[in-house]
C-alpha angles and dihedrals in degrees: 000000000000112000127173106245127189115272090242089071088071087068097047121086131175112270108263089214094052091048091050091051089062089062093045095058087087107101094226093061117095101213125203088158112093129059088235123154120231106274093207087070096054107119094234099159092044091052090049089055094044092047093049092051092048094050095042095049104030107010095138091053095042093054095045132085115275138192118297092235092061143252106321099219090053092047090055090052089051088054087059092046091053089062087068088069091041096255120138108206138156127227088249088066094055131089120186110225134190092256123323087273087073088053090057091052092048093049089051092049092050099046113023127088120177110284096020118135125244118194116211142160118273107261106023141171112301093213091058092049090053093045092051097042092066087071094051105242129153121236133229111198119207120204117242134208130187091291098050134257116010100247096205090058091046093053091048090053092049093046095051100041124062101185102060108139100187146339114241117205141166101200099177122064090334123223113262105006101044090224125143126212121240119239090246092058091048091054092045091051090057090047092054094043090053092047094051097032096240132155118236122212108203112195111196114173096137106034096110093050098081121146101188134036128352132317109266119226113267117250085248087066090067094045109125100170105038095254099127120093108198120203120198135172145195090215097095100034097043117004135315098218093073089063102213128144137143145225124217115200142141117276097261094052094039092055089059092049090050092053090051092050091051088059094044106048108335091236144345118269111295095205092049091051091050092047092055091043091054092044089055090050099051103031136052105244091186090061089049092050090051089057090051092049093049093052095045093047091054091048092047091051092048094048094048092045091052092045089052090053099040108030121083114253091247089070118088129196139177127253105225117201091205143344127066110291149067122195121224126205119198128194107286096251093060121087115216088206090061089045091051092054092051092044091054088057084062090046095252122126135193135154117263110231101229094089091059090069112075095199121025110011120226101213096186091077137079141176125238124198118205102178102079109047124072122242098267093049092047091055095043094044094050090047091053091046091049090054091052092048091050091052092051092048 
């Protein structure tokens, strides 16, 4: 069949990660591909109890339509959670979204016209690239070091381009690199955004999953002019399948996001919002997060130790202090896509890095996830991958 699709479909491609996950459903595959939490930590019994209480006590409300902005008791609990990243917000500044991915789509819909410029880290989150591309922007990639975006490069991009719509950043345990921004870079970002009158989209799915040190204040904490849109989620600290996140923004911006959500899905699931709200009332989420952090730290340590032992010395990788990923850099003449194909023959999967660059792909990179596989499979998978890399070298 030959249908006439919208031009925007030319810019939309299937997510490489989601396509890879289809292959990794086979039990024999050791998958370092997805950003998937450890399912053994999902609070199944607790959610059963919370769900039963919600339906027994307020079933008619839970199964009914609700306000677009979200369930007010849950919004108030999110206000309290935001204090953990040093952000003072009110429930009127919060919109419940169907995962933080929906927040990315809404921000794009509100701000991007065809041909506009989006500034992002290089590399950056593939899901954000795909969400933004539907609205036909162009991208300006800014190099990063161990402290975040290189501010001199960012200011040069802002100074020389007059149609930048927003700066998209993941300042904590970045996907895919695992890097975390310094406090000085966070402050400087706000300074430059104020100077050039630019919106900042702060994506923070991993910020609470730190293994070392203290949580750093969100960029939103330093926001003096209401130009930061903060996106959070329950996917990494509870469970992704319930699909609930939130956006924090000033009233003017939030009103636009609310209008867009009304056109997209009217509201996020009432019953899911009430289930999480009840969970937060009857269980200690901080204790649950500590369990997640302990497991992921052990798995990170094991993966990096095994990589040090099994990978050739020509291969570099990041040391994340939290989150779910490490980023691997191969010698320039090696394609991670070729490596991925050979690794799959050994039943090992990872995500080639080229798709994390919206402009010119750097194919000698790839992303490794350490949260989802158990210890034995991490060790075996890294050993197999090391053997493949050595053969290619």
